[in-house]
N, C-alpha and C positions, 0 to 999 in steps of 0.2 A: 428458500422463500427468500425472493429478494423485496424491495420494494417495488408497490405498484407505478406503473409510467404513468407518469405526469403528475407524478404527486409534489404536492408542496413542501415537502420537508428542508428546512434552514441548517439540518446541524451538518455542519462539516467533518467529512467522515473519510476523506484521499487528499494528501497530500502528492505534489509532484513536483519532484526536483529536477532541472537539466543541467548538467555542469561538462564542461569543456575544459581537460589538463588541470582542474582544482577551481578553475576560475567557475562561480555559481551565477549561470544566467535567467534560472527563472527557480523558485521557489514560492510556492501558493497552493493556498488550500480549496478544495472544491467539495461539492457536496456530491455529484455523483459523478462515474468516469466517464458519461458523454460530456459533460460539460466540461473535462478535458480535452477530451478530442476535439471539441468545439471551440475552447482558445485556442489548442495547439494548430489546428486544423489536418487533423489524422483522423481515421476513421475509428469507429468504439472498440471493432474487432482489434487494432492494433494496441488499442489503448487496453483492452481484454490480457491481451498476452504480455505487455510489459508489465501489468499489475501481478500477473500469477507469474510471470517469467515462465512461460511456456513456451515462447521460441527461444532457440539460443542463437544466438549473434551467426551472422552467416556470413559476414562481411568486417573486418577491420581495418581503421583509417587510425594513422597520427592525430587526427583532429575528429574524428568521431565524436558526438557529444554523447554524454552516458546519461541515460534516463531511469531515475526510479520513481518508481509508483507505491507507495505505500499504504496500507489503509490505518487510520490515526488510532485505531480501536484496536491494533495490533500493538503500538507502540506505547500506550496508555495502560493497556493490563500488566498485572504481575501473576506469575506463577500461582496456584491457589493448590491447598491441598485437599486432595479429595476426601468428601465427607466421612467415608469407612475406612482411611487410614489413621494410624495413630499420630499424634501429635509429637512434633520432633523433639521437646523440653520431655518428655515422658520416657521414663526408666520402662524396658520391655525385657521381660524373663520367659525366657522360652523354654 
């Protein structure tokens, strides 16, 4: 269940970083993957592949840019203890 097309969401959900040999060329937050594609001039499908790490690199060059697209929600969440699991501080006897 994604967002509706044409939604008016203003929440920043994606971060796009582009670097070449450690020199950062682009680092910006976006609300949708479509906006990333429009800003960079690439298709939505290519942006989606980069965000899910779906397609492996098929060419490598010395000066090829490294493009990293990450979901901001993944960066801000911390691992949670499942509801039915015991807490780490409790002593459990078996």
